[in-house]
Every structure is written in structure tokens, then in C-alpha cells.
C-alpha positions in Angstrom: 137.6 127.9 274.8 138.7 131.3 273.8 142.5 131.7 273.9 142.1 135.5 274.3 142.5 138.0 271.5 145.2 140.6 271.5 144.3 144.3 271.8 146.1 147.4 270.5 148.1 149.1 273.3 148.2 147.4 276.6 146.9 147.5 280.1 150.1 146.9 282.1 150.4 149.6 284.8 147.0 151.1 283.8 144.6 152.1 286.6 141.4 150.2 285.6 138.0 150.6 287.3 135.6 147.7 287.0 132.1 148.4 288.3 130.2 145.3 289.2 133.5 143.6 289.4 132.3 140.9 291.9 129.8 139.5 289.5 130.1 136.8 286.8 131.4 138.8 283.8 133.0 141.6 285.9 135.2 139.1 287.8 136.3 137.4 284.7 137.3 140.8 283.4 139.2 141.5 286.6 141.2 138.2 286.5 142.1 139.2 282.9 143.2 142.6 283.7 145.4 141.5 286.7 147.0 138.9 284.4 147.9 141.7 282.0 149.5 143.8 284.8 146.9 146.4 285.4 146.2 148.2 288.7 142.6 147.0 289.1 139.9 148.9 291.2 136.7 147.0 291.8 133.4 148.7 292.7 130.5 146.6 293.8 127.6 147.3 296.1 126.8 143.5 296.4 123.1 143.7 295.9 122.1 140.2 297.4 119.9 139.0 294.5 122.5 140.0 291.7 125.1 137.3 292.4 128.2 139.4 293.3 130.5 137.2 295.4 133.8 138.2 297.0 135.1 134.7 296.3 135.1 135.4 292.5 138.3 137.6 293.0 139.8 135.6 295.9 143.6 135.8 295.9 143.8 138.7 293.5 145.7 141.8 294.4 143.1 144.5 293.7 141.5 147.5 295.5 138.0 146.9 296.5 135.2 149.4 297.2 131.9 148.1 298.4 129.6 151.0 297.5 127.2 152.0 294.9 128.5 153.7 291.8 126.0 156.6 292.5 127.6 157.2 295.9 129.7 160.3 296.6 132.6 158.5 298.0 133.1 156.6 294.7 135.1 159.6 293.7 138.1 158.2 295.6 137.9 155.0 293.7 137.9 156.5 290.2 140.1 159.6 290.6 142.9 159.6 287.9 141.8 156.2 286.5 142.8 155.4 282.9 139.9 153.0 282.0 136.5 152.4 283.3 134.7 149.1 282.6 131.2 149.8 283.7 129.2 146.5 284.3 127.2 147.6 287.2 123.5 147.2 287.1 120.4 144.9 287.4 119.9 142.4 284.6 116.5 140.7 285.5 113.7 141.5 283.1 111.1 140.1 285.4 112.4 142.0 288.5 112.3 145.3 286.5 108.6 144.8 285.8 107.9 143.9 289.5 110.0 146.8 291.0 110.4 149.4 288.1 111.7 152.3 290.4 114.4 150.1 291.7 115.4 149.3 288.2 115.5 153.0 287.4 117.8 153.5 290.4 120.3 150.8 289.7 120.3 151.1 285.8 119.9 154.8 285.3 120.0 157.2 288.2 123.2 155.7 289.7 124.9 155.7 286.3 124.1 159.4 285.7 125.6 160.2 289.2 128.6 158.0 288.3 129.1 159.8 284.9 129.1 163.1 286.7 131.8 161.8 289.1 133.8 160.6 286.2 133.5 164.1 284.6 135.2 165.7 287.5 137.5 163.1 288.8 138.7 161.1 285.6 137.8 163.3 282.6 140.8 161.6 280.6 139.4 158.1 281.2 138.3 155.7 278.5 135.1 153.9 279.3 133.2 150.8 278.1 129.5 150.3 279.1 128.0 146.9 278.9 124.4 147.1 277.7 122.0 144.4 276.4 120.3 143.3 273.2 117.1 143.7 275.1 117.0 147.4 274.0 115.9 146.2 270.6 112.8 144.6 271.8 111.1 142.0 269.4 113.3 141.9 266.3 111.8 143.2 263.1 114.5 141.3 261.1 117.4 139.0 261.8 120.3 139.2 262.4 119.8 142.5 264.3 122.3 145.1 263.5 123.0 148.4 265.4 120.7 150.3 263.0 117.7 148.1 264.1 114.9 150.2 265.8 115.0 150.2 269.6 111.7 149.3 271.2 112.3 147.6 274.5 109.5 145.4 275.8 110.3 145.7 279.6 111.5 148.3 282.1 115.0 146.9 282.1 115.4 147.4 278.4 114.1 151.0 278.6 116.4 151.8 281.5 119.4 150.2 279.6 118.8 152.2 276.6 118.5 155.5 278.5 121.8 154.6 280.2 123.4 154.2 276.9 122.1 157.6 275.8 123.6 159.3 279.0 127.0 157.7 278.3 126.9 158.9 274.6 125.8 162.4 275.8 128.6 162.6 278.2 131.0 161.5 275.6 129.9 164.2 273.2 129.4 167.0 275.5 132.0 166.3 278.3 134.7 164.5 276.5 134.3 161.2 278.4 135.5 158.6 275.9 132.8 155.9 276.1 131.8 153.0 273.9 128.9 150.7 274.4 128.7 146.9 274.0 125.3 145.2 273.6 125.6 141.7 275.2 123.5 138.6 274.4 123.3 135.4 276.6 126.6 135.4 278.2 127.8 132.2 279.9 130.9 130.6 281.3 132.8 129.8 284.6 131.5 131.9 287.5 128.0 132.0 286.1 125.7 132.2 289.1 123.3 129.3 289.3 121.6 129.8 292.6 120.4 133.4 292.0 116.9 134.2 290.7 116.5 135.9 287.3 120.2 135.5 286.1 119.1 134.2 282.8 117.8 131.1 281.2 121.3 129.4 280.8 121.6 129.5 284.7 118.3 127.8 285.0 119.2 125.2 282.4 122.6 124.5 283.9 121.3 124.2 287.5 118.4 121.9 286.5 120.7 119.7 284.3 123.2 119.2 287.0 120.5 118.2 289.4 119.3 115.6 286.8 115.9 117.5 286.7 113.7 118.5 283.9 114.3 121.6 281.9 111.0 123.3 281.0 110.9 125.2 277.6 108.2 127.7 277.1 106.3 127.2 273.9 107.7 124.8 271.4 111.4 125.5 272.2 112.1 126.7 268.6 113.1 130.3 269.7 116.6 130.9 268.6 119.5 132.4 270.6 123.1 133.2 269.9 125.3 132.6 273.1 128.6 134.2 273.8 131.3 132.7 276.0 132.5 135.0 278.8 136.1 135.1 277.7 135.0 136.3 274.3 133.1 139.1 275.9 136.3 140.1 277.9 138.1 140.2 274.6 135.4 142.6 273.1 135.6 144.9 276.2 139.4 145.1 276.0 139.3 145.7 272.3 136.8 148.5 272.7 138.9 150.2 275.3 141.9 150.0 273.1 140.6 151.3 269.9 140.2 155.0 269.7 137.7 154.7 266.8 135.3 153.0 269.4 134.6 156.2 271.2 131.1 157.2 270.8 130.1 154.0 269.1 127.6 151.2 269.9 128.6 147.6 269.2 126.5 144.4 269.1 128.2 141.1 270.4 126.8 137.9 269.0 127.5 134.7 267.4 127.3 133.2 264.0 126.3 129.9 265.8 122.6 130.3 266.3 120.7 127.5 268.2 117.1 126.8 269.1 116.4 126.7 272.9 115.7 123.1 272.5 119.1 122.4 271.2 120.7 124.5 273.8 118.9 122.6 276.5 120.1 119.3 274.9 123.7 120.4 274.9 123.5 121.5 278.5 121.9 118.2 279.5 124.6 116.1 277.6 127.4 118.1 279.2 126.0 117.7 282.7 125.7 114.0 282.4 123.1 113.7 285.2 120.2 112.3 283.3 118.2 115.5 283.0 115.3 115.8 280.6 113.8 118.6 278.4 110.1 119.1 277.9 107.9 121.9 276.5 105.1 123.8 278.5 102.7 126.5 277.7 104.0 130.1 278.2 103.0 131.8 281.4 101.0 135.0 280.5 103.2 137.4 282.5 106.4 136.1 280.6 104.8 135.9 277.2 104.2 139.6 277.3 107.9 140.5 277.6 109.3 137.7 275.4 111.2 138.8 272.3 111.0 135.7 270.2 114.1 134.5 268.3 117.1 136.7 268.3 120.6 136.8 266.5 123.0 139.8 266.7 124.8 141.1 263.7 128.4 141.6 265.1 129.9 142.6 261.8 130.5 146.2 263.0 132.5 144.7 266.0 134.5 142.5 263.6 135.2 145.5 261.3 136.1 148.2 263.8 137.4 146.2 266.8 138.8 143.1 265.1 136.5 141.0 267.3 134.8 137.7 266.5 133.6 135.1 269.0 136.0 132.1 269.1 134.0 129.6 271.3 131.6 127.1 270.1 128.6 126.5 272.4 129.3 122.7 272.8 132.9 123.6 273.9 132.0 126.5 276.1 129.2 124.8 278.0 131.3 121.8 278.7 134.0 124.1 280.2 131.3 126.0 282.0 129.9 122.8 283.6 133.3 121.4 284.4 134.1 124.7 286.3 130.9 124.5 288.2 131.3 120.8 289.2 134.9 121.3 290.3 133.9 123.8 292.9 131.1 121.9 294.5 
């Protein structure tokens, strides 16, 4: 498990806004910031299907605003803040195809309104936006670096890419000091297992804990690099702390690349509930938006932020499942 990497500067006494702070990654960041002595403000609209949960920050001394980041009254939450960690948004690729206008609202329109609020209420703030490797679409080469062409295969990827561009525009034109992290397959404690469309690892863990069969589409040979949530938080704090990160895009990834079949077997073994793994044909509607194998080149993050992932999948998935079972 990640022990946590040091960052330049510090967050003690800083007013830190975390959007989407009741969710899996956001709440993990909130816990870390509180532990570092920050004054934390959480903004979360609690969209039912997105997995935000007040219990994720239970017992923490934070300021909570339950509203959309696009709402006018969000101005009170961000006024005069030092750092903005922007994790709000919708992550489901399938839902974005089924309800494209809703995805545009959550992943683009609300963010533009939020940026305009920051421009007037917190122009001095330093921001970090979490984006997704989905903006690249189907990889033309591996590992994928930040210079790889962007060709999203679904609405979610298109909206996330447009959101990135708005953050970079406001950084260049209005002086908001934003950087962007493109995440891939994040897992760890507080991962939501009972919400639809929260990623394949949620499905794998839920089914393995129930002793059920994990169905892999195709032959299970598609490769993925998974990043433990504490390592992701390390990257966010590093990006916020490094002045050279402003206006830059960074991949997060892992040099440990596993086939989905191997990932599933690790999950089944860690769960210890007698689950199984089988391969089934691709459903047509999912095959059309599948990207195949993916590995992110995180050398830019390593070079500019001093960030590398520290958690091996076998260790991280064991910690994740232990955390899940301890709360059941």
C-alpha cells in the first residue's frame, strides 16, 4: 500500500475545495487533506447513480456544500480558496451513450460555469482536474503518452476532452492555474461496488465477494494498468504543489500491466469466496465503444512531478477487499 509521497510546499492551513468530494477518489483526497491540516470544503451534488456517500467523510471536520458545481451559490464555497481539486462529473461510458445530453451537462456545461465562478471568486487558486485515459480512444501505440492523438470512442470521452480544453483555456486567458491528470482504472478502499457503471473492477470485486462468476468479454487478453487510489492522491497533491504543472496534462499509469483475465484471478484469490472466471462473447453495444488494450506512459508525471505508482496490484486489491469486508 502506498505510504504517501511528499510534495513541495504544504497544505497546512490552506483552503482546499474538493468537488465530487463524497465519492470514492474525492473522499480519499479529503481524508488526506484533513490529515495534512488543510481547511477542506467539499462540493457534491450527490447524483444517486454516481456513488457519492456522506459516510465517506464521516467524522471529518469539513465544510460541505450539497450543490452542483454549476450552481450560482457555489460562489460562497470557493471564494478565496487556495486550491481546487476538481473531481466532479460522470464517469460511465455506457450512460453517456444512453443519455448524451446529461453527460454534456455534468461533464462540460457545469464545469464551464464553475470555471467562470472561479475566475471571479478565486482567481488566485491552483486547480487540478481529473480527466480520463478514455480521451485517447483506441490506442495507436503502447504505452500511450500525452502526445498520442485524442479520438474518443464515446460521449463521455468527448465531453471529458472538451472539459480539459476549457480548463486549459481559462488557465491561459484568465490566469487560473490549472493542470490535468488523466486517470486509468483507479481502485482502493471506498470503491463503490453497488452502483452501476462504476468500472470493471467494481463488478469484479462485487461478484468475487459473492462467490459468483466473473464474465470477461472476448478472450480476456485485453491489458490494463490499474492505479491504487492513494497513489492517485499523491499525484493530485504533487500537481497542485509544482508550479511547472500549470497548463500541463499528465498521464497516470502503472508499469505493471495485466490482462483482464489475470486481474480477475487476483480479485477472486483475494476475495477467497470461491468465485470463478469465464469468457463470453462481446455484446455488440459494448464492443463498439471498447478501446482494446491500454497502458499509460507516465514518464512525464515522473519527470515533472516526481510521481511514480508505489502499489502493486496484488497488494492493493487485497487491501481494497479487506476494507470492503470490514465494513459489511
